[in-house]
LOFI-102353 format. One record per residue (C-alpha): residue number from 1; residue in three letters; x, y, z. Coordinates in Angstrom, 2 decimals. Each point is the difference from the previous one (the first is absolute). Example, Ala and Ser with C-alpha at 12.3 -4.5 7.8 and 13.67 -1.06 7.14 Angstrom:
% LOFI-102353
k/r/u/v/w
1/ALA/12.30/-4.50/7.80
2/SER/1.37/3.44/-0.66
***
This chain:
% LOFI-102353
k/r/u/v/w
1/MET/18.06/-75.84/39.90
2/LEU/-2.90/2.46/-0.43
3/GLN/-0.69/-1.10/-3.57
4/THR/-0.06/-3.65/1.09
5/LEU/-2.44/0.80/2.79
6/GLN/-2.23/1.88/-2.43
7/LYS/0.11/-2.75/-2.62
8/ASP/-0.72/-2.76/2.53
9/ALA/-2.84/2.02/1.56
10/ILE/-1.74/0.41/-3.35
11/GLU/0.38/-3.71/-0.81
12/LEU/-1.43/-0.84/3.43
13/LEU/-2.92/2.32/-0.65
14/LYS/-0.72/-1.73/-3.30
15/THR/-0.05/-3.37/1.79
16/LEU/-2.38/1.36/2.64
17/ILE/-2.34/1.35/-2.69
18/LYS/-0.15/-3.46/-1.60
19/THR/-1.09/-1.53/3.30
20/GLU/-3.53/0.35/1.36
21/SER/0.08/1.43/3.53
22/PHE/-3.45/1.08/1.13
23/SER/-0.32/0.83/3.69
24/LYS/0.15/-3.19/2.11
25/GLU/1.33/-1.88/-3.07
26/GLU/3.55/1.37/-0.11
27/HIS/1.83/-3.27/0.73
28/ASN/1.64/-0.18/-3.44
29/THR/1.31/3.56/0.02
30/ALA/1.19/-0.50/3.59
31/GLU/2.06/-2.95/-1.22
32/ILE/1.40/2.06/-2.92
33/LEU/1.03/2.82/2.33
34/ASN/1.50/-2.38/2.54
35/THR/2.03/-1.79/-2.69
36/PHE/1.18/3.27/-1.54
37/MET/1.50/1.17/3.30
38/VAL/1.41/-3.39/1.02
39/GLU/1.79/-0.28/-3.37
40/ARG/1.73/3.28/0.86
41/GLY/1.27/-1.27/3.33
42/VAL/-2.72/1.45/2.21
43/GLU/-1.27/-2.02/2.97
44/THR/-3.78/0.37/-0.14
45/ILE/-2.92/-0.72/2.30
46/ARG/-3.41/-0.98/-1.34
47/GLU/-3.33/-0.23/1.76
48/LYS/-3.10/-0.73/-2.04
49/ASN/0.37/2.24/-3.07
50/ASN/2.36/2.50/1.61
51/VAL/3.77/0.05/-0.56
52/TRP/2.45/2.12/1.95
53/ALA/3.71/0.32/0.69
54/PHE/2.59/2.10/1.83
55/ASN/3.34/1.40/-1.20
56/LYS/3.02/-2.29/0.32
57/HIS/1.69/2.04/2.74
58/PHE/-3.11/0.52/2.11
59/ASP/0.88/1.55/3.37
60/LYS/-2.58/-0.13/2.79
61/SER/1.48/3.12/1.56
62/LYS/-0.95/2.08/-3.06
63/PRO/-3.44/1.24/-1.11
64/THR/-1.69/-1.69/-2.96
65/ILE/-1.59/1.42/-3.16
66/LEU/-2.90/-2.01/-1.46
67/LEU/-0.37/-0.14/-3.78
68/ASN/-3.43/-1.41/-0.79
69/SER/-2.25/-0.53/-2.98
70/HIS/-2.61/-2.55/-1.05
71/HIS/-0.15/-2.65/-2.69
72/ASP/-3.73/-0.69/-0.11
73/THR/-2.17/1.52/-2.72
74/VAL/-3.64/0.73/-0.61
75/LYS/-1.75/-1.94/-2.78
76/PRO/0.48/1.38/-3.52
77/ASN/-2.09/3.00/-0.98
78/PRO/-2.71/-1.13/-2.48
79/GLY/1.25/2.61/-2.48
80/TYR/3.31/-1.79/-0.69
81/THR/0.84/-0.39/-3.68
82/ASN/3.47/-1.42/0.75
83/ASP/0.52/-3.34/1.71
84/PRO/0.44/1.16/3.63
85/TYR/2.51/-2.80/0.61
86/ASP/2.17/0.72/-3.03
87/PRO/2.83/2.42/0.93
88/ILE/0.12/1.86/-3.29
89/VAL/2.60/2.77/-0.40
90/LYS/-1.05/2.66/-2.49
91/ASP/1.31/3.55/-0.43
92/GLY/1.82/-0.19/3.33
93/LYS/-3.06/-1.20/1.92
94/LEU/-0.27/-3.36/1.75
95/PHE/-3.64/-1.11/-0.09
96/GLY/-1.65/-2.55/2.26
97/LEU/-2.14/-0.54/3.07
98/GLY/1.78/1.29/3.10
99/SER/2.77/1.69/-2.00
100/ASN/-0.81/3.38/1.51
101/ASP/-1.80/-1.08/3.20
102/ALA/2.28/-0.95/1.50
103/GLY/2.40/-2.21/-1.91
104/GLY/2.24/2.84/-1.15
105/CYS/0.28/1.24/3.57
106/LEU/0.64/-3.45/1.44
107/VAL/2.80/-0.98/-2.38
108/SER/1.58/3.45/0.42
109/LEU/0.05/-0.38/3.79
110/ILE/1.43/-3.51/-0.29
111/ALA/2.75/1.35/-2.27
112/THR/0.68/2.76/2.53
113/PHE/0.22/-2.56/2.81
114/LEU/2.45/-2.08/-2.05
115/HIS/2.14/3.11/-0.60
116/PHE/0.45/0.45/3.76
117/TYR/-0.16/-3.71/0.93
118/THR/3.73/-0.66/0.44
119/VAL/1.09/3.52/0.96
120/GLU/1.74/0.12/3.38
121/ASN/-0.20/2.69/2.68
122/LEU/-3.38/1.40/-1.03
123/LYS/-1.63/2.36/2.49
124/TYR/-3.26/-1.92/-0.43
125/ASN/-1.02/-3.59/-0.65
126/PHE/-2.31/-0.82/-2.89
127/CYS/-3.01/-2.29/-0.10
128/ILE/-1.69/-0.77/-3.33
129/ALA/-3.54/-1.38/0.20
130/ALA/-1.99/-1.13/-3.03
131/THR/-3.48/-0.46/1.37
132/ALA/-3.41/-1.34/-0.94
133/GLU/-3.65/1.09/0.20
134/GLU/0.59/3.76/-0.24
135/GLU/-2.77/0.44/-2.55
136/ILE/-2.60/-1.35/2.43
137/SER/1.56/1.35/3.23
138/GLY/0.29/-3.64/1.04
139/PHE/1.19/-1.40/3.32
140/ASP/2.61/-2.39/-1.47
141/GLY/2.24/2.59/-1.60
142/LEU/2.15/2.66/1.63
143/GLU/-2.14/-0.01/3.14
144/LEU/0.81/-3.69/0.55
145/ILE/3.77/0.33/-0.23
146/TYR/0.64/3.52/1.32
147/PRO/0.38/-1.11/3.65
148/LYS/2.64/-2.52/-1.16
149/LEU/2.21/2.58/-1.69
150/GLY/1.35/1.40/3.25
151/PRO/0.20/3.71/0.81
152/ILE/-0.45/2.23/-3.06
153/ASP/1.14/3.63/0.08
154/PHE/-1.78/1.17/-3.17
155/ALA/-1.31/-1.45/-3.25
156/ILE/-0.29/0.59/-3.72
157/VAL/-3.14/-1.52/-1.49
158/GLY/0.29/-0.55/-3.73
159/GLU/-3.04/1.34/-1.82
160/PRO/-0.05/1.89/-3.33
161/THR/0.55/3.68/0.87
162/LEU/2.23/1.18/-2.89
163/MET/2.76/-0.27/2.64
164/ASP/-1.50/2.90/1.88
165/ILE/-0.47/-0.55/3.72
166/ALA/-3.31/-0.28/1.83
167/VAL/0.67/1.35/3.50
168/ALA/-3.56/-0.72/1.11
169/GLU/-2.65/-2.51/-1.03
170/LYS/-3.65/-0.24/0.94
171/GLY/-1.18/-2.89/2.09
172/LEU/-3.23/-1.85/-0.70
173/MET/-2.84/-1.05/2.25
174/VAL/-3.10/-1.71/-1.39
175/VAL/-2.99/0.32/2.30
176/ASP/-3.22/-1.99/-0.36
177/CYS/-3.02/1.69/1.55
178/VAL/-3.55/-1.14/0.74
179/ALA/-2.86/2.43/0.56
180/VAL/-2.66/-1.77/2.06
181/GLY/-3.66/1.00/-0.20
182/LYS/-3.26/-1.93/0.34
183/ALA/-1.87/-1.87/-2.71
184/GLY/-3.54/1.01/-0.93
185/HIS/-2.49/0.18/-2.86
186/ALA/0.86/2.75/-2.49
187/ALA/-3.71/0.87/-0.46
188/ARG/-0.48/0.93/3.64
189/GLU/1.83/2.17/2.48
190/GLU/1.88/-2.98/1.39
191/GLY/3.60/-0.77/0.80
192/GLU/3.11/2.11/-0.11
193/ASN/1.74/0.13/-3.37
194/ALA/3.66/-1.03/0.34
195/ILE/0.80/1.69/-3.31
196/TYR/-0.94/3.39/1.43
197/ILE/2.22/-0.64/3.04
198/ALA/2.82/-0.94/-2.34
199/LEU/-0.56/3.11/-2.12
200/LYS/0.50/2.25/3.03
201/ASP/3.22/-1.83/0.83
202/ILE/1.20/0.12/-3.58
203/ASP/-0.70/3.72/-0.14
204/TRP/2.24/0.46/3.05
205/ILE/2.73/-2.13/-1.59
206/ARG/-0.21/2.00/-3.23
207/ASN/0.27/3.39/1.69
208/TYR/2.21/-0.57/3.06
209/LYS/3.30/1.87/-0.07
210/PHE/2.84/-1.40/2.07
211/GLU/1.74/2.73/1.94
212/ARG/3.62/-0.91/-0.66
213/VAL/1.26/0.26/-3.59
214/SER/3.17/-1.74/-1.20
215/PRO/2.58/2.29/-1.62
216/HIS/0.89/-2.91/-2.30
217/LEU/-3.33/-1.71/-0.69
218/GLY/-2.58/2.71/0.58
219/PRO/-3.27/-0.62/1.85
220/MET/-1.35/-3.38/1.10
221/LYS/-2.50/-1.62/-2.36
222/MET/-2.98/-2.29/0.63
223/SER/-2.18/-1.45/-2.77
224/VAL/-3.08/-2.20/0.21
225/THR/0.55/-2.53/-2.78
226/ILE/-2.58/-2.77/0.56
227/ILE/-3.61/0.10/1.21
228/ASN/-2.62/-2.73/0.25
229/ALA/-3.47/-0.11/1.57
230/GLY/-3.45/-1.48/-0.40
231/TYR/-1.35/-3.12/-1.64
232/GLN/-3.58/0.88/-0.99
233/HIS/-1.64/3.20/-1.26
234/ASN/-2.77/0.09/2.61
235/VAL/2.08/-0.74/3.09
236/VAL/1.72/2.76/1.96
237/PRO/3.59/-1.30/0.30
238/GLU/1.21/-0.89/3.47
239/LYS/3.69/0.21/-0.91
240/CYS/2.17/1.96/-2.41
241/HIS/3.60/-1.08/-0.56
242/PHE/2.62/2.39/-1.34
243/THR/3.78/0.09/-0.25
244/ILE/2.39/2.90/0.53
245/ASP/3.42/0.24/-1.66
246/VAL/2.12/2.13/2.36
247/ARG/3.36/1.38/-1.17
248/ILE/2.01/1.02/3.06
249/THR/2.90/2.45/0.10
250/GLU/2.93/0.02/2.40
251/GLU/-1.84/2.62/2.08
252/TYR/-2.27/-2.71/1.44
253/LYS/0.19/-3.52/1.35
254/ASN/-2.47/-2.50/-1.42
255/GLU/-1.54/-0.62/3.41
256/GLU/-0.53/3.73/0.50
257/VAL/-1.87/0.30/-3.30
258/LEU/-2.13/-3.02/0.86
259/LYS/-1.00/1.60/3.31
260/ILE/-1.01/3.24/-1.77
261/ILE/-2.25/-1.96/-2.36
262/GLU/-1.56/-2.04/2.81
263/ASP/-0.73/3.16/2.00
264/ASN/-1.75/1.77/-2.86
265/ILE/-2.23/-2.51/-1.76
266/GLN/-2.93/-2.08/1.19
267/SER/0.86/-3.13/-2.00
268/VAL/1.93/-2.91/1.45
269/VAL/3.66/0.27/-1.09
270/ASN/2.23/-3.00/-0.76
271/PRO/3.52/0.63/-1.36
272/ARG/1.39/-2.82/-2.14
273/SER/3.47/0.85/1.28
274/VAL/2.07/2.82/1.51
275/ARG/3.32/-1.46/-1.19
276/LEU/0.56/2.05/-3.18
277/ARG/1.47/3.10/1.56
278/PRO/1.19/3.28/-1.53
279/SER/3.75/0.34/-0.55
280/PHE/2.30/2.94/0.52
281/ILE/3.70/0.82/0.06
282/ASP/1.55/3.20/1.34
283/PRO/0.94/2.25/-2.95
284/ASP/3.35/0.52/1.78
285/HIS/0.76/-3.74/-0.04
286/ALA/3.35/-0.87/-1.62
287/LEU/-1.74/-2.17/-2.61
288/VAL/-2.18/2.89/-1.13
289/HIS/2.97/2.35/-0.21
290/ALA/1.99/-2.55/-2.01
291/ALA/-2.86/-0.62/-2.43
292/VAL/-0.60/3.71/-0.53
293/THR/3.73/0.53/-0.55
294/HIS/-0.24/-2.46/-2.89
295/GLY/-3.01/1.66/-1.60
296/ALA/-2.99/-1.60/1.67
297/LYS/-3.09/2.08/0.72
298/THR/-1.96/-0.56/3.21
299/TYR/-3.76/-0.49/0.07
300/GLY/-2.85/-1.60/1.94
301/SER/-1.56/-3.15/-1.44
302/PRO/-3.78/-0.53/0.14
303/THR/0.27/-3.73/-0.74
304/THR/0.75/-2.77/2.48
305/SER/2.88/-2.47/-0.20
306/ASP/1.92/-2.29/2.36
307/GLN/1.33/3.18/1.59
308/ALA/-3.17/-0.22/2.08
309/LEU/1.42/-3.09/1.73
310/ILE/3.42/1.47/0.84
311/PRO/0.14/1.57/3.48
312/VAL/3.22/1.96/-0.60
313/PRO/0.75/2.98/-2.27
314/SER/-0.32/-0.97/-3.66
315/VAL/-0.25/1.44/-3.48
316/LYS/-1.58/-1.24/-3.18
317/MET/2.43/0.30/-2.90
318/GLY/0.56/-1.90/-3.22
319/PRO/0.31/-0.02/-3.80
320/GLY/-3.17/0.06/-2.07
321/ASN/-3.16/2.07/0.11
322/SER/-2.96/-0.81/2.24
323/ALA/-2.35/1.16/-2.78
324/ARG/0.93/-3.18/-1.90
325/SER/-0.76/-2.34/2.89
326/HIS/-2.81/-2.50/-0.65
327/SER/-0.44/1.39/-3.50
328/ALA/-0.36/-1.91/-3.26
329/ASN/3.33/-0.61/-1.75
330/GLU/1.90/1.02/3.13
331/PHE/3.64/0.88/-0.61
332/VAL/3.13/1.43/1.52
333/TRP/2.71/1.82/-1.96
334/LEU/3.26/-1.94/0.05
335/ILE/1.84/3.23/0.73
336/GLU/-2.23/0.51/3.07
337/VAL/1.28/-3.25/1.47
338/GLU/3.61/0.71/-0.94
339/GLU/-0.07/3.54/1.40
340/GLY/-2.01/-1.15/3.01
341/ILE/2.74/-2.41/1.03
342/GLU/2.63/2.70/-0.47
343/LYS/-1.97/2.54/2.04
344/TYR/-0.79/-2.44/2.83
345/ILE/3.73/-0.73/0.27
346/LYS/0.97/3.68/-0.03
347/VAL/-2.63/0.97/2.60
348/LEU/0.87/-2.84/2.37
349/SER/3.74/0.55/-0.44
350/GLU/-0.47/3.46/1.52
351/ILE/-1.23/-1.72/3.18
352/VAL/1.83/-3.29/0.38
353/LEU/3.54/0.70/-1.22
***
């Protein structure tokens, strides 16, 4: 049974690699995933480019575990020397776009779901969700379907972590700011230079220390990443636009951080969104204990995933290595997928059997 699951998962991954699936263009891989599960007797639900299903003996009186990963990819890194859509196997490595991020994780979670699919008298239900638009934090992926999944007790998000377990993940808030001055001629003492106003604000952003520090993720971090002002050398600029990338730990809510920024800078502040929230699971949670029992290390993740859209306890865990994500000649070791399936099953068996 396990060997069949592993073999089928790797063949599915090869098929996914062959199929272009950029964010918002995942319709073909959604069809592949839907067909794969239907052929194995699973009753699926599809909305846009998202496919999900529940275990055969779903019981509304029991809590539900969500298994989620994404099937969209970024565009190929310009440094590719392989064909990104050719699933070459060489020296135990499976090469191809999306092999590591997050195809290996997705097919491993699907295999895990199939392992438990027909098992009766589980303590938990299972929901598998293969979702779209993760790479762009889009609105038509997990966020679209999550309210339709019913109550979720906790979740595993499949991202390449070497099968270690991220117990916390930073949220993301992008904030566009406008420093407003007054235009004038640069040769005379006229106007109020918006760049100088912005510089004062940026200096505060650079040096501000948030009081609460996460034991898992360390201190909060803000970075000014874009700045734009002026249109002519002899005109004092009236406006200066700049953007802040804010990485938020579980010690703060996004709205709280936004208020701190608004209260401390002169520029007008406009958040693009407050929806990408930090994630956290209690280190004493049964899932954490089970993962650690089977060799997983715990850590805090600085990068953002669809965990940010899940309002219940969740972890990020999956085969592969995040250092390979979005890289040229991306690959996943075949043994990583095989062992990932085995470890997912062992960890979840501790909880649901």
